[in-house]
Backbone bond lengths (Angstrom), bond angles and torsions (degrees), N, CA, C in turn:
res aa  C-N    CA-C-N  psi(-1)  N-CA   C-N-CA  omega(-1)  CA-C   N-CA-C  phi
1 L - - - 1.400 - - 1.465 116.37 -
2 R 1.463 110.82 -40.85 1.394 117.54 177.48 1.549 115.40 -55.05
3 Y 1.432 115.61 -37.68 1.442 116.68 -178.60 1.473 110.93 -69.67
4 W 1.252 120.10 -37.97 1.486 122.74 176.74 1.588 111.54 -60.50
5 L 1.315 113.00 -42.14 1.449 118.60 -176.84 1.536 110.67 -72.64
6 D 1.329 114.18 -36.72 1.501 118.17 177.65 1.535 107.01 -65.59
7 G 1.289 118.16 -39.14 1.442 121.77 175.60 1.395 119.07 -62.39
8 L 1.358 114.76 -28.80 1.411 122.06 175.94 1.556 111.17 -76.14
9 L 1.347 114.13 -28.54 1.531 112.92 176.02 1.539 109.33 -58.39
10 A 1.360 113.01 -40.05 1.468 114.55 -175.29 1.472 112.48 -81.08
11 S 1.370 113.54 -29.43 1.547 114.74 -175.47 1.556 106.05 -143.33
12 P 1.365 119.12 82.73 1.443 124.59 -172.04 1.433 114.03 -68.34
13 D 1.283 120.31 -7.34 1.465 122.95 179.85 1.502 114.15 -111.65
14 F 1.337 116.75 16.23 1.390 126.03 -175.85 1.572 107.70 -80.62
15 V 1.383 119.47 99.35 1.322 127.46 -167.63 1.616 116.62 -57.42
16 P 1.343 114.77 -45.15 1.446 121.67 173.51 1.533 112.34 -55.82
17 A 1.283 120.47 -44.76 1.471 122.55 -179.06 1.499 110.26 -67.50
18 L 1.433 114.04 -43.48 1.561 116.85 176.20 1.478 110.06 -55.07
19 K 1.218 116.56 -47.72 1.514 116.68 -175.10 1.472 112.60 -67.60
20 R 1.353 121.44 -42.76 1.394 122.01 179.34 1.504 115.51 -64.42
21 A 1.386 114.44 -41.99 1.497 118.46 175.73 1.398 111.77 -62.90
22 A 1.317 118.72 -45.14 1.516 124.57 177.75 1.487 110.00 -58.84
23 W 1.285 117.81 -47.78 1.436 123.72 -175.92 1.560 109.83 -55.04
24 L 1.399 113.88 -49.28 1.432 119.93 -179.58 1.524 109.49 -60.32
25 M 1.284 116.24 -48.19 1.554 122.07 -176.96 1.542 108.18 -62.07
26 A 1.309 122.71 -27.56 1.378 126.99 -176.27 1.515 112.57 -87.41
27 T 1.427 117.00 -33.37 1.429 121.75 -164.69 1.479 119.30 -126.61
28 C 1.270 116.65 -10.41 1.485 124.45 -169.25 1.543 110.64 -58.83
29 V 1.289 115.10 138.85 1.521 117.04 176.34 1.500 112.79 -73.73
30 D 1.407 114.59 -17.27 1.488 117.05 171.59 1.454 108.96 -82.55
31 E 1.295 114.46 111.28 1.555 120.15 -172.86 1.542 111.50 -66.75
32 T 1.357 113.97 -19.69 1.515 115.80 -177.04 1.617 109.13 -71.72
33 L 1.375 114.06 -12.88 1.454 115.40 -179.22 1.514 113.76 -102.16
34 L 1.274 112.95 -4.02 1.492 118.62 -176.72 1.646 112.97 -73.74
35 D 1.235 118.84 130.35 1.503 124.16 -175.41 1.486 107.09 -157.16
36 G 1.386 116.72 82.28 1.449 115.19 179.23 1.364 122.14 -57.70
37 P 1.373 120.16 -43.86 1.453 123.69 176.26 1.568 112.66 -53.80
38 R 1.358 112.34 -47.30 1.485 119.07 -175.36 1.545 104.85 -74.25
39 A 1.296 126.38 -33.54 1.390 124.11 168.44 1.411 117.25 -55.58
40 V 1.378 113.25 -46.89 1.463 118.74 177.07 1.603 111.31 -63.68
41 S 1.256 115.43 -39.54 1.490 114.79 175.27 1.503 116.73 -62.37
42 L 1.379 115.02 -41.78 1.362 118.30 178.58 1.539 113.40 -69.21
43 A 1.308 113.27 -54.08 1.527 118.33 177.35 1.528 111.48 -56.11
44 G 1.271 115.51 -39.29 1.519 121.43 178.83 1.594 112.07 -59.22
45 H 1.354 109.66 -40.69 1.499 116.08 179.30 1.545 105.21 -68.43
46 A 1.269 121.86 -43.55 1.421 123.03 178.64 1.546 115.17 -57.80
47 A 1.341 110.72 -42.35 1.437 119.24 176.92 1.510 111.33 -68.48
48 D 1.277 119.66 -38.44 1.507 123.34 174.29 1.522 112.20 -64.08
49 L 1.384 117.56 -38.62 1.460 122.43 177.57 1.477 112.69 -67.98
50 T 1.277 118.65 -30.23 1.515 123.67 179.83 1.534 111.34 -98.31
51 Q 1.282 117.35 7.16 1.415 121.92 178.19 1.430 112.40 62.64
52 S 1.365 119.41 25.93 1.489 127.13 -176.06 1.606 110.74 59.19
53 R 1.318 114.36 31.60 1.445 120.35 176.20 1.496 112.96 -104.36
54 D 1.311 118.51 3.84 1.494 123.59 176.77 1.472 112.04 -106.69
55 A 1.339 113.47 109.25 1.486 115.80 -174.15 1.540 110.78 -60.72
56 E 1.334 120.00 -38.79 1.383 123.75 -177.07 1.608 109.37 -64.56
57 A 1.305 117.43 -40.13 1.453 123.36 176.78 1.580 108.67 -55.84
58 L 1.386 112.15 -48.85 1.402 116.62 -178.83 1.558 116.03 -67.50
59 D 1.329 112.85 -33.89 1.475 121.16 176.92 1.563 107.01 -64.86
60 V 1.287 122.01 -43.84 1.454 128.95 173.20 1.515 112.44 -57.47
61 L 1.334 112.25 -44.13 1.524 119.45 177.48 1.414 109.86 -62.72
62 A 1.367 116.36 -44.76 1.510 119.73 -180.00 1.565 109.50 -57.25
63 A 1.348 114.76 -46.71 1.509 119.69 -179.58 1.507 109.73 -57.63
64 G 1.409 114.14 -40.42 1.494 116.68 -178.15 1.530 112.60 -66.02
65 Y 1.305 110.88 -40.75 1.447 113.08 178.48 1.601 112.42 -63.67
66 A 1.274 112.46 -41.68 1.484 117.85 175.63 1.509 110.68 -59.13
67 R 1.263 119.32 -42.67 1.450 121.50 178.73 1.504 114.68 -63.72
68 A 1.325 111.15 -39.10 1.437 120.75 175.08 1.493 116.32 -75.12
69 G 1.361 119.32 -2.63 1.433 122.83 178.01 1.486 116.09 85.69
70 Q 1.319 117.02 7.42 1.532 124.24 -179.77 1.486 106.83 -93.93
71 F 1.311 116.04 75.42 1.410 119.63 -166.30 1.569 112.72 -79.80
72 K 1.350 117.53 -26.69 1.493 117.15 174.00 1.496 109.97 -69.51
73 Q 1.291 117.10 -44.15 1.540 123.63 174.17 1.499 109.76 -56.64
74 A 1.305 119.82 -43.04 1.426 123.87 -177.63 1.456 110.82 -66.28
75 V 1.265 122.12 -41.62 1.539 128.31 178.24 1.566 105.84 -65.86
76 A 1.255 118.64 -51.03 1.506 120.82 178.57 1.459 115.54 -57.95
77 T 1.374 114.95 -38.41 1.479 121.09 179.61 1.531 109.84 -73.12
78 A 1.321 114.89 -41.18 1.419 114.95 176.18 1.492 114.97 -59.92
79 H 1.313 112.39 -39.11 1.584 116.77 -179.63 1.518 103.60 -66.05
80 S 1.318 126.27 -36.00 1.434 125.20 -177.52 1.473 106.92 -70.08
81 A 1.295 121.13 -37.12 1.500 121.10 179.64 1.570 109.48 -67.96
82 I 1.292 116.91 -43.35 1.404 118.63 175.90 1.582 113.09 -59.53
83 A 1.283 113.89 -43.33 1.465 118.13 -177.93 1.571 112.72 -57.95
84 I 1.346 113.78 -32.16 1.570 115.12 -171.27 1.603 105.56 -105.39
85 S 1.275 117.80 -6.07 1.410 119.65 178.64 1.531 111.87 -64.06
86 P 1.340 118.77 133.23 1.477 125.62 -179.83 1.582 112.22 -56.78
87 T 1.287 116.22 -26.03 1.519 121.30 -179.64 1.444 110.08 -110.59
88 G 1.373 119.72 13.38 1.464 119.64 176.89 1.509 111.20 60.89
89 G 1.276 121.90 27.83 1.483 121.25 -176.90 1.493 115.41 79.67
90 C 1.340 118.02 4.78 1.547 123.43 -175.68 1.461 110.30 -109.94
91 G 1.347 118.24 87.02 1.463 118.24 172.29 1.473 113.24 95.82
92 P 1.253 116.43 177.96 1.472 122.04 -172.43 1.577 107.87 -76.62
């Protein structure tokens, strides 16, 4: 996580780093790394930068919302991710 965050200091709009850092903050098994509100902030920035046209960014944002306890927003965002996913949420 530290490396992704360090990279964001140099390039705060680098979408891959935003998504990876947010994913770890939302889903990591190491509870010391979990930070739902920050995951939402980073993933939300990634979604904004991609104009919410990146299914992965929306998926990460949904995970962040869930970690932050915002379950209705998590479900709605997950549905949005599925709707724009090239596979419709079925497979890679």
